[in-house]
N, C-alpha and C positions, 0 to 999 in steps of 0.2 A: 580473607584477603591475601594477596600475593605479596611477599616481601621482597623489596627491591634490593637485591644483594649489592649492587653497584652503588646505591646511596649509603648503605651500611659501611662498606668498605671506605668510602669517602669520609664519613664521620670518624671512623676509627683512625684513619691516617691523619686527619685534622687533629684528633685529641693526642696523638703521639707526638705531634709537632708543637704542643703547647707547653709553655713555661713561663712561670712568674718568678721574678727576682725582686725583693724588697731592698732597694738601695737608699732608704730614707736616712740612715745614719751618715753615709757619705754625702749625700745631697745637702743635708743640713749642715755639715762641716763647711761645704764649699760655699754655701749661702752666707754662713756666718763670716768666712773669709773675705767675702766681697763687700759686706757692709762696713761702713766706716763713718766716723764722726765728720761733720761739716760745720763751719763757722762763718758768720757773716757779721761784718763790722759796718755800723751805720755812721756815715759822715754827716755832721750837722754843725754848721758854722756858728750857730747860736750857742753851742755848748763848749766847754773848756777844751781848747785846742782842736776843735773840729771833731772830737771823738764823741758821737752821740750814743755810743753803746754797742753791745755785742750779743749776737744770737747764737747759741750753741746747741747743736742737734747731735745726739748720741744714740747709736743702736742699743736697745734694752734686751729684746728678746725675740726668739724665733720659733717657729713651729711648723709642722706639715709633714707630708708623706711623698715618697717618690717610688716609682715602680718601673721596672723593665719587664716587657711581655713578648715572648716569642710566639708567633702563629705561623705555621708552616714555613719555619726557616726565615721568617721576616721579624726582625726586632722593632719594636716600638717603644717609646719613652713617655712617661707621664709624671707629672707633679702638681701638687696643690700645697702651697706654702703660705705663710703669713709672717709678718715681722712688726716690731714696734720700735719707734725712734722717741725718745724723750726730749723735749726742748726746753731751754731756759733762756729768756730774753731779759737783759738789764739794759734799759734804754733811758736816757735823759739825765739830768743832774739831780743829786741827792736832794731829797724834800725835807722841809721842816714844817712844823705846825705850831701855832702860837695857842697855848693853854694857860688856864689859871689854876694854880695849885695853893690852897689855903689863902686865898686872897692875892696871890703873887703872880704875875705874869712870868711865864717861862716858854722857851722855845724848845720843842721836842724834836730830836733828829729821827726821821722816819726811813732813811735809806733810799737807795736808788729803786725807781720803779721796776717791779721784777714781775714777769708773767712766766708761768710754767704750763705745760701741757705735753701732748704727744701727737705725733703723726703715725697713724696706724695703717699699714698694709693689710687689710682684712682677708683679701683673697687674690692670689696670683697662681694661674695654672699654666699648663703647657699650651693650652688653647689661646692664650692671651699674649698680646703684646704688652710690654711694660707699661705703655700708655693707658692700657685697658684695664690695669689692675684696679681692684676696688680700694680706694684709700680715703680715710677720713681723718678729720682734725679733732682732737679732743682738748678742750681748754681746761686747765687746773682750776682748783678752789678759788672762787672769788672772781673769775674772769670769763668773759665770753667774747665772741667776735663783735658783738654789738655794744659792749660796755667796757672797752679798754680805757676809755677816758674818763671813767666815774672815778670818784674819790678813793674806793678800796684798791684800785690798781694805779691810777694816777698817770697814765701816759698822756703826753701831749697829743693833739690831734695829728700832727705830722708823724709822730713816732708810732702812733696806732695804725695810721694808715700804711706806713711802710712795713709794719710787721704783719699785718693781714696780707698784703701783696707777696711778702716773702714766704709765707706759710700756706698760701692757697693751695688747697690739696689737689685741685684739678690740674693746674699747670703753673704753679709757682716756681721759683728758683730751686727751692728745697725739693719739691716733687720731682723736678727734672734731674737733680742729682741722685735721688733714690732709683729713678728710672734707669740711670746709667749703671747703678749697682746691680740691678735686677738684670739687666741686659748682659752683664759680664757674667752673672750666674747661669743665665741660659747658654751662653757660650761655652762655659765649662761643662755643663750638662751635656751638651751636643757633642763636644770634642773628646772629652775624657771617656764617654761611654759609647763608642761608635758602633759596637755590635754586642756580641754576648759579653756580659760584664765580667770583668777580670777578677781574679782572686783578691782579696784584701780590700774589698768594698764594705765589709761587714754586712754582707747581703744574706737574707734568708730565702731560700729557693723552694718553690712548690711545683714539682715537675710531673706530668702525667706519664 
């Protein structure tokens, strides 16, 4: 069979223009810099001074990879990252429970109803809008979305409803705040790496 010399030359030219640059360390630093804690206060006139409680959401961890690829003098960028936010909700008035100890009635202080868990961005890539990232809600020990009013957790129905709405992973207020953080990261990734990566990005290069 006859070898197509023009096709071979085209492939060789393509390979000579290929370059990979791993910019994961830089990208993860930018992601970490964009993540921040958020806090929501619940207003409830039935509780002391209208202060129904507080929900704190704090970034816990990040992971992922980012890559710059040059093909035939054109640079493309890609990333696949994830992150985790822990939350703690203290809602409602302190609880007490009447018990009997050695035949004597006593009142035991049980503290403010508290729920813990995490909002987890499991996958966010360069092909996604922040709203399309895969996000899940993980409830901590003894809690779940369906059982916040049970004795083990002890939230009132109103407080439980408010917490579910706040943390709704699809489009709740906390999710929207996280989307804004991811959007800021994407802007950094696009603006700071406009072409061939600069020196000082902690990059590893594989060039043909």
